[in-house]
N, C-alpha and C positions, 0 to 999 in steps of 0.2 A: 056581317058587318052590323055594328050597333053604334048609335051616336046619341048624345044627350047633353043637356045643360045642367050642370051641378047646382046652379044657383049661387055658387060662391062668388062674391063680389070682387073679383080680381080686376075686371075691366068693365067698360060700359055694357059689354055683352055677357057679363058674368064669366063663366068658365065652360066652354064648349069642348067636348071630348068625343073622339071616335075611336073604335077599336075593331080589329078584325082578326080572324084566325088565319094564320099563314102556315107554310110548310115548316117553319121553325118554331112555331108557338103562337103567341098573341103579340100583335103590334098595336100600339096606341099612339095617339097624338092629341095633345092639349093645344088647341089652336090659339087660345088667348094668352097662355103663359109661355108659348113657344117651347114646349117640352115634349119630347117623344121618347119612346122606349119599347122594349120587347121583353117577354118573359116566357118560360115554358108553360105548356098547356096540357092538362091531363085528359083532354078529349071529351069533357062535359060540354053542355050548352054554354055558350059565352054569355056572361052576365055582367052588367055594369058594376055590381057590388064587388065582384072578383077583381075587375080591372082597378077600381078605386082602392081596394085593399092593397094590391101590389104597388100602386102609385103612391099612396099615402105613407106606406111603410118602406119605401125605397127598395122594393123587392123586384127590381127590374134592371136591365142594362140599358144604357143610353143608346139612342138611335133606333129607327124603326126596324132595323135588320142587323143580324150579327155579322161579324167579320167573315168574309168569304162569299157573301151574297153578291151577285152582280150589281153593278151600278144601275143598270136598266131596271132590274127587279125592285131594288130599293126605291128608285124614283117612282115606279108604278105604284107601289104600296103607299108611299108618302102622298102621292097625288090623290089616290082614292080616299085616304084618311082625311086629307085637308078638305076635300069636297064635302064629305059627310059631316065633318065637324062644323064647317061653316053653315051647314043647313040645320044644325041642332038648335032648337029653341027652348 
């Protein structure tokens, strides 16, 4: 799990993002813009630059999890991401 503040002035808190590797790839959440998504992951170390590239270039699917993932697992991932993003400074 990684989290950071991009410094982009979208809100009074700027833009706080968290991302984590999941069994389906990478899931991310932008706490301040209320955007989340997921994209495939090639197994390297997770880096914010990779997440931001996918995010900024719309190379992701909406939602923290793909269709077929249980509601419980999706909510677990969303909760973890929200907690981490809120802590990003």
